[in-house]
N, C-alpha and C positions, 0 to 999 in steps of 0.2 A: 130079079128082082127089078118092080118098078121105078120108074124116073123119080118120082117122089119121096120112096122109102131111100134110094141114093142119097138126094140131096140132104134127109133128115140125118142120116148116118154122119155126112159129112158136117153138118152143122155141129151134132152132137161132139165127134172129136175134136174140133175148135174148141169146143166150150172146155172141154177136159183138159187141154192144153193150155190154155188161159188159166185155168183154175190151179192148175199145179204151178204154175209160176207165183201165183200168188202164197201159196203154202197150201194149208190142210184143206182137203176136200170136205165140207160137210154132207153128210146123207143126204139124198134127197128129199125134198120137204122139211130138211131140219133149219133152223135159225142159228147161225154162228153164236156161239156163248160169247160175252163180252166179260171183260175184267171189270173188278170196281173201279168206279169213276166215269162208265159208261161210253167209251171208246176203248176200240181195239189196241192190243199192249204194240206199244211202239208207235201209235198213229196220235196225233193231237187231236183233241175236237174241234169241230169247223168253228172259225173264226178266232182261234187261239193258237199261237206263234209260241214253241217252245224255244228258249235260249238256256246259256249257262246259269248256274244258281249265283246269287247276289255276293259280290264280295263282302265280308266281314267288316263291320266299321272299325276303322284304326281305334287302338287304345290311345286315350286321353292321360296329359301328364297337368299336374297343377302347379301354378308358379306364382309364389307370394313376393310383392314387390314392398319396397318401403323407401323414402329419401330422406337424407340428411344435408344439412347445411355443411359448408366446409369447416366449418372449427367446432362444431357441436358434434356429441355424440346422439343425442338423443332425436329420434324421427320427427319431421313435420308433421305436424297434426291437421293441417286444412291449406287451403286455397291451391291444391294440386290438381292438375289434370294428367291422367296416363293414356298412353297409346301403344297397341302392340301393333308392329308393321312386316310384313315378310321382310324374310332377308334376301336382298335380289342380290347376290354377286355380281352380276353383267350389267346393274344399272338400271334404269328406268326409274319410272314414277312409283314409289311405295303406296302399297295398297295396306289400308288400317284394317285390322282382323278384329280387334276388340278396342273398348275406351272404358273407363272410369273416372269417377271423381271422387273416390273414396281415398282415406288418407293412406291404406294400407290394403289395395286390392288383392284379391287372388284369382288367377285366369286358369281357363280349363282349354287347354290347346294341345293338339296332336304333335307327338315328339317330333323336334326337328329343330331349327334354326331361326332366330327372330329379332329383331331390333325393339328393345322397351324404351319408350322414351316417357319424361316426365315434364311438365311446364309448370313455372311456379313464378307468376306474374309474368315478366317479359323475359325470364330467364328459362332455356331449355337446354336437357341433358340428354341424350342417349347411348345405350350401352347395349352389345350385342351378346343373347343370351342363348344354349344351347339345351334342349329338354330332352330327357331322356324319360322312359314309362317310371312312373312314382311322382314324388313331390319334389319340389325344389323353391329354393329362396333366394334373393338377391337385393342387393342394397345400390341405389345410384346419389353420388354425390354432387349436389348442387352447390355451386359457384355463384352466390347471390349475396347481396345486401339489401338494404330498404332506405327510403328516404320518407317522411314525414314534416310536412310543412305547415307553417302557420303564417300570421301578418299581424303587426301593430304600427300604430303611429305614437309616437314617445314611448311612454310605458304602458298605454292602454293597448289590450288586444282587439284585435278587429274581429267583428262578429263573422262565424266562418262561412255562412250564407252570402257573406258580401263580398267573398274572396274568390278568384278562381286563378289555378295555376296550369303552365304550361311548362314540359321538360324537355330539352332539347340535348342531342349530343353534338359538340363542336365539330366542324370538319375545316382544317387548315384556320383561315384567319375568320372564318364566319362562325358566331358564337351559334347561331340558329342553324346550324348545316343542316340537322336531320330531326323531325319532331318525333318522338319516343311517346308521348301522352299528353294529349290536350284535356281541358275541363278537370282537372284534378282539384276535388276540394281540400280545404283545412281540413287537417287532422287525419287524413288519409293515409294508409300507408300503401307506397309503391315500392313494389318490389324491383330490382334492379340488376344487373351485372356489375361488377365492380368496374368502377372508373369515374372521370369528373363528367359534371352534368351543368348547363345551363338552365337558370330556373326564372322565368318569368312569372311575376306575381300582378294581377289586374285586380284593383278594389272597385268596385263599382263596374259602370260601363261607359266610362268617357278616359281621360288620359292619367289617372293615378296608377300608374305601374312603377315597379321596381325590380329589378334585376339582380342575379348573384349565382357566381359559380360553385357549385358545392360537389365535395367526393364523396362518393360512395365506398364503403369497404366491405368485402366478404363478411359474412355471420355477424355484422352490426346493422343497428338502425340508427340513421343520421336524423337528429332533431333539427331544424333550421326554421328561423324565424324572420323574415324579412320587412324591413323596418321602413314603412312609407312617409313620406313629406307632403300630407295631403290634408284635406278637410272636407266637410261635407256642408253645403251650402244652401239657403232656401230661397228660391227666386220669386219675387211678389211685384207687382203694379201697384202702388196704389196712389190715392190722391194727395195726400200727406203723410209725413213718415209715422208710423206706427198705427195707420188706419187700416181698414180691412181691405184685402188684396180683392180684385178685381179678377171674376173668373171669365175662364176662356180666352184666356190670354197665350200668344204663344212667342216664345221665348228662344233665342239663339244666343250662345255664349261663344266668343271669339278670341282669339288671341291678338295680341295689339299688331302683329302683321296682319291681320284680317282672315284669319285660317277657323273654321267652324270647327269648334269643339264639342258643342252637344245642342239639340234642340227638343224642346218641350212644350206642352200644351198644358194647362191648368191654372189653379188659382194660384198655387203655392209648391209648383215642382222643387224635388232634392236633387242637386246633382255632386257627386264626389270629384273635385279637382285637386290635381297635383298645384302646390304653392307656387306662386306666381299673380303677373297681373292679367287682367282679362277686360272685356268690353260686353256689357249686356244689353243687347236690343229686345225690347217689348211692343209687339205688336197687339192693337186692340182697338175695335170697331174702325177700322180705314186709317187709325194713326200709328205713328212709330215713335219709342221714347227710349233713350240710350241712359246706361250708368256705366262709368267706369268702376272696378272695384279690384281687390287684392286678396288673395287668398293666402293665410299663414297656416302652418302646418300644425295640425291638431287643435285649431280653432273652427269650430263651428259658428254658423251665424245667418242671418238673413242678410239678404242683398235686396235692396229694394230699389226700382226705377218709380220716379214721381211722375204720375201723368198730368204735366204741367205744358199748357202752349208755348212755343219760344216767344 
């Protein structure tokens, strides 16, 4: 046998051994058959990685919630914010999984343990709930009362737009220990936990201020009217009593001790002041004029400084 034939035989033998290691040897000139999908069985197509089949999505359960006040059986119909948190026994910052502002929401969640939280005004209540497959419902009890404020001078109600209230929690001997809410409008319902609160009422934007300590009880709306001892005065600089006011006058209202209560510019600005004695300073065309005056509670009137040289 020639050297070339021996080399061909050795190469053919090696090819047969390699083919037998891979499986069935196709006949000479025959293309291997492919299963449906275009790739040999057990071999992924080029560029595709096989992995385990995806896990089925966990079944969901439904949780319906409602909230009631301590002394009432009827559920609350508004003003609620609901949150569902992970139940983390080991502690750590809880993660919000769902939220709703509906009165009686229904959440769809995987079975497990959760913390349901409801906020009603400044009151917050939480409860641990456990869900199995199917539907569940639960109720949270809110320990809250409410406060509604108004103002008056004598027997006359003060317009709501002229008043602003601040609500504090007293701490020790400090009645304004912690601010709960500022800028409360007259007639607004403020929902609060049961307790005693210090309320500050401001009429206008100067020193007409009134204070009161008020008690809030669970399940009850407390209506309170704070009575001011003040009046609204109109400031004028005139050439003679009852004449037309000078435009562009700068006014300052001072206490007898010299403390500035209010400053304003115009022909006849209005200012609401607590009852008491004051001094008016009017500046116009580089000249200064003064006038002492007294404020009586509930008596609105004009305060005129006379533009007369000394």
